[in-house]
C-alpha positions in Angstrom: 64.9 -1.0 -40.9 68.8 -0.1 -39.5 68.8 1.9 -36.3 71.7 4.0 -34.7 71.3 6.1 -31.5 73.6 9.0 -31.0 74.3 11.8 -28.4 72.5 15.0 -29.6 75.9 17.2 -29.6 77.9 18.3 -32.6 80.2 15.2 -32.3 77.3 12.9 -32.2 75.6 14.8 -35.1 78.7 14.1 -37.2 78.6 10.4 -36.2 74.7 10.4 -37.3 75.4 11.6 -40.5 78.2 9.1 -41.4 75.8 6.4 -40.2 73.3 7.9 -42.4 75.7 7.9 -45.5 76.9 4.4 -45.0 73.6 2.9 -44.6 72.2 4.8 -47.8 75.2 3.4 -49.7 73.7 0.1 -49.2 70.9 0.8 -51.4 71.5 1.0 -55.1 70.8 3.7 -57.6 70.2 6.6 -55.0 71.8 9.9 -56.7 70.6 12.5 -54.2 72.8 11.3 -51.0 74.8 14.2 -50.7 71.9 16.7 -51.0 69.8 14.4 -48.3 73.2 14.3 -46.0 73.2 18.2 -45.5 69.4 18.3 -45.0 69.4 15.7 -42.7 72.5 17.2 -40.8 70.7 20.7 -40.5 67.7 19.0 -39.5 69.8 17.3 -36.5 71.1 20.8 -35.6 67.8 22.2 -35.3 66.5 19.1 -33.3 69.7 19.8 -31.1 69.0 23.3 -30.5 65.3 22.5 -29.4 66.0 19.2 -27.8 67.8 20.2 -24.6 70.6 17.6 -25.4 68.7 14.5 -25.2 69.8 11.4 -27.2 69.4 11.3 -31.0 67.7 8.3 -32.8 68.4 7.4 -36.7 66.5 4.9 -38.7 67.3 4.3 -42.4 64.9 2.0 -43.8 63.2 1.0 -47.3 59.5 -0.3 -48.1 57.6 -0.8 -51.2 57.0 2.9 -51.2 60.5 4.1 -51.2 63.7 4.7 -49.3 63.5 6.9 -46.0 65.8 8.4 -43.1 63.6 8.9 -40.0 65.6 11.2 -37.1 63.7 11.6 -33.7 64.9 13.2 -30.4 63.0 14.3 -27.5 62.3 18.3 -27.6 60.0 21.1 -27.9 58.1 21.8 -30.9 59.4 24.5 -33.5 58.4 25.9 -36.4 60.1 23.6 -38.9 61.2 24.6 -42.4 59.7 28.0 -41.8 61.9 30.0 -39.9 63.3 32.2 -42.8 64.1 35.9 -41.9 64.2 37.7 -45.2 65.6 40.7 -43.3 68.9 38.9 -42.4 72.0 39.8 -44.4 73.2 36.3 -44.9 76.8 37.7 -46.3 77.2 40.1 -43.3 78.7 37.2 -40.9 78.9 33.8 -41.6 78.7 33.1 -37.9 76.2 35.1 -37.0 73.0 32.8 -35.4 70.2 34.4 -37.1 71.9 34.0 -40.4 72.8 30.4 -39.9 69.2 29.7 -38.8 67.9 31.4 -42.0 70.4 29.4 -44.1 69.3 26.3 -42.5 65.7 26.6 -43.0 66.4 27.6 -46.8 68.1 24.3 -47.1 65.6 22.4 -45.6 62.7 24.1 -47.6 65.0 23.4 -50.8 64.2 19.6 -50.2 60.5 20.4 -50.8 57.5 18.3 -49.8 59.9 15.3 -49.2 60.1 16.0 -45.4 57.4 15.3 -42.9 57.7 16.8 -39.4 55.6 16.0 -36.2 56.0 16.8 -32.3 54.2 14.2 -30.1 54.5 13.7 -26.4 57.4 16.2 -26.4 59.3 14.0 -29.0 60.3 15.4 -32.5 60.2 13.3 -35.6 61.5 14.2 -39.2 61.1 11.9 -41.7 63.1 12.3 -45.2 61.9 10.6 -48.6 65.1 10.0 -50.0 63.7 8.0 -53.0 60.1 7.2 -53.9 59.6 3.6 -55.5 58.2 3.9 -59.2 56.8 0.3 -58.3 54.8 1.3 -55.2 51.4 2.0 -56.9 51.9 -1.3 -58.7 52.7 -3.3 -55.5 49.8 -1.7 -53.3 47.2 -2.2 -56.4 48.4 -6.0 -56.7 48.0 -6.2 -52.8 44.7 -4.6 -53.0 43.8 -7.0 -55.6 44.7 -10.0 -53.7 43.6 -8.9 -50.5 40.1 -7.8 -52.2 39.7 -11.4 -53.5 40.4 -13.0 -50.2 38.0 -10.6 -48.6 35.4 -11.0 -51.1 35.7 -15.0 -50.6 35.5 -14.4 -46.4 32.1 -12.2 -47.2 30.9 -15.1 -49.0 31.1 -17.3 -45.7 29.6 -14.8 -43.7 25.9 -14.6 -43.0 24.3 -12.7 -46.1 23.0 -9.9 -43.8 26.2 -9.2 -42.4 28.1 -9.4 -45.8 25.3 -7.1 -47.5 25.9 -4.6 -45.0 29.4 -4.3 -45.3 28.9 -4.2 -49.0 26.3 -1.5 -48.8 27.6 0.6 -46.2 31.4 0.2 -46.8 32.6 -1.3 -50.1 30.0 0.3 -52.4 30.2 3.8 -51.2 34.1 3.9 -51.4 34.0 2.6 -54.9 31.4 4.8 -55.9 33.4 8.0 -54.6 36.3 6.9 -56.8 33.9 6.4 -59.8 32.5 9.8 -59.3 36.2 11.3 -59.0 37.1 9.5 -62.3 33.9 10.7 -64.4 34.6 14.4 -62.8 38.2 14.4 -64.4 37.7 12.5 -67.8 36.5 15.4 -69.8 39.1 17.9 -68.4 42.1 15.9 -68.6 41.2 14.7 -72.1 40.4 18.1 -73.2 43.5 19.9 -72.0 45.9 17.0 -72.5 44.9 16.7 -76.0 45.1 20.6 -76.6 48.4 21.1 -75.3 49.4 18.2 -77.4 47.9 19.3 -80.5 49.4 22.8 -79.9 52.6 21.8 -80.2 52.4 19.8 -83.5 53.7 23.0 -85.4 57.0 22.5 -84.1 57.2 19.2 -86.5 57.5 21.9 -89.7 60.9 23.0 -88.2 62.0 19.2 -87.9 61.3 18.5 -91.6 61.4 15.1 -93.2 62.6 13.5 -90.2 59.7 14.9 -87.9 57.4 13.7 -90.5 58.6 10.3 -90.6 58.4 9.7 -87.3 55.0 11.0 -86.7 53.9 9.0 -89.9 55.5 5.8 -88.4 53.9 6.2 -84.8 50.7 7.1 -86.5 51.0 3.9 -89.0 51.9 1.5 -85.7 48.7 3.1 -83.6 46.6 2.0 -86.6 48.1 -1.6 -86.9 47.7 -2.1 -83.1 43.9 -0.6 -83.2 43.3 -3.2 -86.1 45.3 -6.1 -84.1 42.9 -5.3 -81.3 39.6 -5.8 -83.5 41.2 -8.8 -85.0 42.1 -10.6 -81.7 39.0 -9.7 -80.0 36.7 -11.0 -82.9 38.9 -14.0 -83.5 39.5 -15.3 -79.9 35.9 -14.0 -78.6 36.5 -14.4 -74.7 33.7 -15.5 -73.0 31.4 -12.9 -71.2 29.3 -14.9 -68.9 28.1 -13.0 -65.8 29.8 -9.7 -66.6 26.8 -7.5 -67.5 24.7 -9.2 -64.7 27.7 -8.0 -62.3 28.0 -4.6 -63.5 24.0 -4.1 -63.6 24.1 -5.1 -60.1 26.5 -2.2 -59.3 24.1 0.3 -60.9 25.4 0.4 -64.2 23.5 0.8 -67.3 24.3 1.0 -70.7 24.0 4.4 -72.3 21.8 5.5 -75.1 25.1 6.7 -76.6 25.4 2.9 -77.6 22.8 3.4 -80.3 25.2 5.0 -82.5 23.3 6.8 -85.5 24.4 6.4 -89.0 27.8 7.4 -90.4 26.4 10.8 -91.6 24.7 11.4 -88.8 27.9 10.6 -86.8 30.1 12.9 -88.6 27.5 15.9 -88.4 27.2 15.2 -84.7 31.0 15.6 -84.1 30.3 19.5 -84.2 28.3 20.6 -81.1 25.5 23.2 -81.3 27.4 25.1 -78.3 30.9 24.6 -76.9 29.6 23.9 -73.1 27.0 21.1 -73.7 29.4 18.3 -74.5 31.3 18.9 -71.1 27.9 18.5 -69.4 26.6 15.6 -71.2 30.1 13.8 -71.6 30.2 13.5 -75.3 33.8 12.5 -76.0 33.8 12.4 -79.7 32.7 16.5 -79.4 35.1 17.2 -76.7 37.9 15.7 -78.7 36.8 17.9 -81.6 36.6 20.9 -79.8 40.3 20.0 -78.1 41.8 19.5 -81.6 40.2 22.7 -82.9 41.5 24.4 -79.9 45.1 23.0 -80.3 45.3 23.7 -83.8 44.3 27.4 -83.3 46.5 28.0 -80.4 49.4 27.8 -82.7 47.8 30.4 -85.3 47.0 33.6 -83.4 50.2 35.4 -83.4 51.4 37.1 -80.3 48.7 35.4 -78.2 49.7 31.9 -79.1 52.7 31.5 -76.2 50.1 33.2 -73.9 47.4 30.4 -74.4 49.5 27.7 -75.0 51.1 28.2 -71.2 47.5 28.5 -70.2 46.3 25.5 -71.6 49.6 23.8 -70.5 48.9 25.0 -67.1 45.6 23.7 -66.8 46.7 20.4 -68.6 49.4 20.2 -65.3 46.7 21.2 -62.8 44.3 18.6 -63.9 47.3 16.0 -64.2 48.1 16.8 -60.8 44.3 16.3 -59.6 44.7 12.9 -61.5 47.6 11.9 -59.6 45.9 12.6 -56.4 43.0 10.8 -57.3 44.9 7.5 -58.6 46.8 7.3 -55.2 43.6 5.9 -54.2 43.3 3.1 -56.6 44.8 0.4 -54.3 41.9 1.0 -52.0 39.4 1.6 -54.8 40.7 -1.8 -56.1 40.3 -3.5 -52.7 36.6 -2.6 -52.2 35.5 -3.0 -56.0 37.1 -6.5 -55.9 36.1 -7.3 -52.8 32.4 -6.3 -53.7 32.7 -8.1 -57.2 34.2 -11.2 -55.9 31.4 -11.6 -53.1 28.9 -11.3 -55.9 30.8 -12.9 -58.6 30.2 -16.2 -59.6 32.6 -18.9 -61.3 31.5 -17.9 -64.9 32.3 -14.2 -64.3 35.8 -14.7 -62.6 36.6 -16.9 -65.7 35.4 -14.3 -68.0 37.6 -11.7 -66.6 40.7 -14.1 -66.8 40.0 -14.8 -70.3 39.7 -11.1 -71.1 43.2 -10.9 -69.5 44.7 -13.6 -71.4 43.2 -12.3 -74.7 44.7 -8.6 -74.1 48.3 -10.2 -73.5 48.0 -12.3 -76.4 47.0 -9.2 -78.5 50.1 -7.1 -77.1 52.6 -9.9 -77.9 51.0 -9.9 -81.4 52.5 -6.7 -81.7 55.7 -7.6 -80.9 55.5 -9.9 -84.2 54.2 -6.7 -86.0 57.5 -4.6 -84.8 59.5 -7.6 -86.3 58.0 -7.6 -89.4 58.4 -3.9 -89.9 62.2 -3.9 -88.8 62.9 -7.0 -90.9 61.4 -5.0 -94.0 63.9 -2.3 -93.0 67.0 -4.8 -92.9 67.2 -4.6 -89.2 67.5 -8.0 -87.6 64.7 -8.1 -85.3 66.1 -10.7 -82.8 69.3 -8.9 -82.4 67.1 -5.9 -81.9 64.7 -7.3 -79.2 68.2 -8.4 -77.4 69.7 -4.9 -77.6 66.7 -3.2 -75.9 65.7 -6.0 -73.5 66.9 -3.5 -70.5 64.3 -0.8 -71.6 61.7 -3.4 -72.0 62.5 -4.6 -68.6 62.3 -1.5 -67.5 58.9 -0.2 -68.5 57.4 -3.9 -67.6 58.8 -3.6 -64.2 57.7 -0.1 -63.7 54.5 -0.3 -65.5 55.3 3.1 -67.0 57.0 3.7 -70.6 57.8 7.3 -69.3 59.6 5.9 -66.5 61.7 4.0 -69.0 62.6 7.1 -71.1 65.8 7.7 -69.9 67.0 4.2 -70.2 65.4 3.9 -73.9 67.4 6.7 -74.7 70.6 5.5 -73.5 70.0 2.3 -75.3 69.3 4.0 -78.7 72.9 5.6 -78.4 74.9 2.9 -76.9 73.1 -0.2 -77.9 71.6 0.4 -81.4 74.2 3.3 -82.5 71.5 5.9 -83.3 72.5 9.5 -83.9 71.3 11.8 -80.8 69.3 14.3 -82.9 67.0 11.2 -84.0 66.4 9.7 -80.6 66.4 12.9 -78.4 63.2 13.9 -80.4 61.5 10.5 -81.1 61.6 8.8 -77.6 60.2 11.6 -75.9 57.8 12.1 -78.7 56.9 8.8 -78.4 56.1 8.5 -74.7 53.4 11.2 -75.5 52.0 10.1 -78.8 52.9 6.4 -79.5 50.4 4.2 -77.3 50.4 1.1 -79.2 50.0 -1.1 -76.3 47.2 1.2 -74.8 45.2 1.0 -78.1 45.2 -2.9 -78.2 44.1 -3.0 -74.8 41.4 -0.5 -75.1 40.1 -2.0 -78.1 40.0 -5.7 -76.5 38.5 -4.3 -73.3 35.9 -2.3 -75.1 34.7 -5.1 -77.3 34.8 -7.5 -74.4 32.3 -5.5 -72.3 30.5 -4.5 -75.3 29.7 -8.3 -76.2 28.9 -8.8 -72.2 25.9 -6.5 -72.7 25.2 -7.3 -76.1 26.0 -4.2 -78.2 26.5 -5.0 -81.9 28.5 -2.4 -84.2 27.9 -1.5 -87.7 31.1 -0.9 -89.7 30.6 2.9 -89.5 30.2 2.4 -85.7 33.5 0.9 -85.8 35.4 3.1 -87.7 34.2 5.8 -85.6 35.3 4.2 -82.5 38.6 3.4 -83.9 39.2 7.1 -84.7 38.3 7.9 -81.0 40.8 5.2 -79.9 43.4 6.5 -82.2 42.8 10.3 -81.0 42.7 8.9 -77.2 46.0 7.0 -77.7 47.8 10.5 -78.8 46.6 12.2 -75.9 46.9 9.8 -73.0 48.7 11.7 -70.1 52.1 9.9 -69.1 51.1 9.2 -65.7 50.5 6.4 -63.3 46.6 5.2 -63.6 46.0 7.7 -66.8 45.2 4.7 -68.8 42.2 3.8 -66.2 40.9 7.4 -67.5 41.3 6.7 -71.4 39.6 3.4 -70.9 36.8 5.0 -69.1 36.6 7.3 -72.1 36.4 4.5 -74.6 33.9 2.6 -72.7 31.7 6.0 -72.7 32.2 6.4 -76.2 30.4 3.2 -76.8 27.6 3.5 -74.0 29.4 1.1 -71.6 28.6 2.1 -67.9 31.4 3.4 -66.0 31.2 0.7 -63.7 32.8 -1.6 -66.1 36.1 0.3 -65.2 35.7 -1.3 -61.6 36.3 -4.5 -63.1 39.3 -3.6 -64.7 41.0 -2.3 -61.8 42.6 -5.6 -60.5 43.3 -7.2 -63.8 45.0 -3.8 -65.0 47.9 -3.9 -62.8 48.9 -6.9 -64.6 48.0 -5.7 -68.2 49.9 -2.4 -67.4 53.2 -4.4 -67.0 52.7 -5.7 -70.8 51.3 -2.5 -72.1 54.0 -0.4 -71.0 56.8 -2.8 -72.3 54.9 -2.6 -75.8 54.6 1.2 -75.6 58.3 1.6 -75.0 59.6 -1.2 -77.7 57.4 0.5 -80.3 59.0 4.2 -79.5 62.8 2.5 -79.8 61.4 0.3 -83.1 60.3 3.5 -85.0 63.3 5.1 -83.6 65.6 2.8 -85.2 63.5 2.7 -88.5 63.6 6.0 -89.1 67.5 6.5 -88.1 68.4 3.7 -90.6 66.4 5.4 -93.2 68.2 8.8 -92.5 71.4 6.9 -92.5 71.8 8.2 -89.0 72.1 4.6 -87.4 75.6 3.0 -87.0 75.0 -0.6 -88.0 78.6 -1.6 -87.0 77.6 -0.6 -83.5 74.4 -2.4 -83.9 75.8 -5.5 -85.2 78.9 -5.4 -82.8 79.5 -9.0 -80.8 79.6 -8.2 -77.2 82.4 -9.8 -75.2 
């Protein structure tokens, strides 16, 4: 943290702004420095007008959450960002104080919720969020994991009545609250996300052959990813010792959904008797069916199509916003869940979770081999391809988000792979929405692992039904942090696993998420290159060039 102290007068404010600019430029990748400086200066003026000439302290600092500017000065409390007089003529006199105050308030309000203001003990403090870290949730979740394990071992060393009390009255209630929030969101998130996704598919007709190829390849690799997940799960069969007992001790029970009926009954039962019951009972296959039907119908009812598409899109944004609010508590939920689990967990169950994590990562690495084979079959050197896209893979890996890596991936497609914009400007954003190969691999392996822990056996028809569920969910996975936890809980529910299993996934998912995101981003760029080359829209001279 860097601190500067200045006089709270026009000259001091000028020096404070220069200080802020100098310090912000020390951080790489900040694009909004000019707008930040304008807002900071206006806030300083407001502090001066309400501070009576006292000194001004400016702090510029960075932590795991982002980059911040904090300014503080003594003075009376005022209505920050809200002093907008709509009756003021802003063009009448540029030096009019009322007009200046209104302009200042408009500028600060435009900075949005990235400004926090408070006045305590006669001292006003304004904090500007200059840049939020895309890794913050990942870092906090890993911290929650590590601290949860340590605290869990500490609880083991405490007297049993004290550790049991902490677990019963603190850890378990917090974990349960988070689980209930997940249960509340699962059905609406999947429904509205899938309706919004399917309702846009009619646009592919306008894209003709190229759009069909892109979607076809995305679906093809997703099917392969599901097959890889099953193959690795059944071949490696990581030990699940102690897992069922651990989940059961938390109140989790296998649902009767696990006793899947015959294939014919499964197909018949996909269509519900009424449209409300699936949302009450949590029957995910029926919810998915209703969502697909609604999505198809939205684009085929004439003048109402746009209005309905906007409505479902708004509902999708609403529940994604709620989900974003909920997943902010993942680090806390991770700490409580892991601490509670570690306290109750024996050596067998801990090794079982590590074995599952290693199996998932193995399955994800196998997908790189799959991409290599497909690229080679289309005349694209896979080693050179991975070298060219390494920056995009690293970005997705480090941020834990294929969506966050999307701008980098598009730039790579154009500059490193020589692909025409008309291909990658469509395929990369679409892939970030519907192509979730890594998510499919993870979901299948995790689901089979916990199913084995509870002794659930599947027939061929049941495995096919589950594979279809994974395929549909991979298409509708929301592109937000923590969304995979929601999707994983849906996969577990579809085969009758208790949602308490998700609590054990919290800790390891922060590690798996980096590998999963890298595979998702790699798949998007691989399919983009394959389709572009088949359409003769990939400059192989650019791709094969030797870098200086």
